[in-house]
C-alpha positions in Angstrom: -16.1 11.7 -198.4 -16.3 14.0 -195.0 -16.5 12.3 -191.7 -19.4 13.8 -190.6 -21.3 12.7 -194.0 -20.2 9.3 -193.5 -21.3 9.3 -189.9 -24.6 10.5 -190.4 -25.0 8.0 -193.4 -23.7 5.3 -190.8 -26.3 6.1 -188.0 -29.1 6.4 -190.5 -28.1 2.7 -191.6 -28.1 1.5 -188.3 -31.3 3.2 -187.3 -33.2 0.9 -189.7 -30.9 -2.1 -189.0 -28.8 -2.3 -192.3 -25.3 -2.4 -192.8 -24.0 0.7 -194.3 -23.7 -1.2 -197.6 -27.1 -2.4 -198.2 -28.6 1.1 -196.5 -26.2 2.7 -199.6 -27.4 0.5 -202.0 -31.0 0.9 -201.1 -31.0 4.4 -201.0 -29.0 4.4 -204.8 -32.0 2.4 -206.0 -34.9 4.2 -204.4 -33.2 7.5 -206.1 -32.8 5.8 -209.5 -36.6 4.7 -208.8 -37.5 8.3 -208.2 -35.5 9.8 -211.3 -37.2 7.0 -214.2 -40.5 7.8 -212.4 -40.3 11.8 -213.0 -39.0 10.7 -216.8 -42.3 8.5 -217.1 -44.7 10.7 -215.9 -46.2 13.6 -217.7 -47.3 16.7 -215.5 -50.0 19.3 -217.0 -51.6 21.7 -215.6 -55.4 21.4 -215.5 -55.8 23.8 -218.3 -53.4 21.5 -220.5 -55.1 18.4 -219.1 -58.7 19.5 -220.1 -57.1 20.8 -223.9 -55.7 17.5 -223.8 -58.4 15.4 -223.0 -60.9 17.4 -225.3 -58.8 16.7 -228.1 -59.0 13.2 -227.8 -62.3 13.0 -227.0 -63.2 15.2 -230.3 -60.7 15.4 -232.5 -60.4 18.6 -235.0 -61.6 17.8 -238.1 -58.3 17.3 -240.8 -59.3 20.3 -242.5 -58.6 21.8 -239.4 -56.0 20.6 -238.9 -54.3 21.5 -242.4 -55.3 25.0 -241.7 -53.6 24.7 -238.4 -50.6 23.6 -240.3 -50.8 26.3 -242.6 -51.6 29.1 -240.7 -49.6 32.3 -241.6 -49.2 35.4 -239.8 -46.5 37.8 -240.1 -45.8 38.2 -236.4 -45.6 35.2 -235.3 -43.6 33.7 -238.8 -41.0 36.3 -237.7 -40.5 35.0 -234.1 -41.1 31.4 -235.2 -38.2 29.0 -234.2 -39.1 26.1 -237.2 
């Protein structure tokens, strides 16, 4: 690792009273926790959240679900990835 990087990390560790190893392990753990938290949380726009919770509170009739699944339109079907 470049000397400047090492010195900066070592100075940060010293500033909080940790050894370099303690600082590196804690930093890696913090980063890992951030990554897992980002993967666990679903972020929705206000509009998407309203739609989602609206469907939970007032689910569509099964016949509406069937119609939505069997809906066909020439333009939409042409660009469908399914």
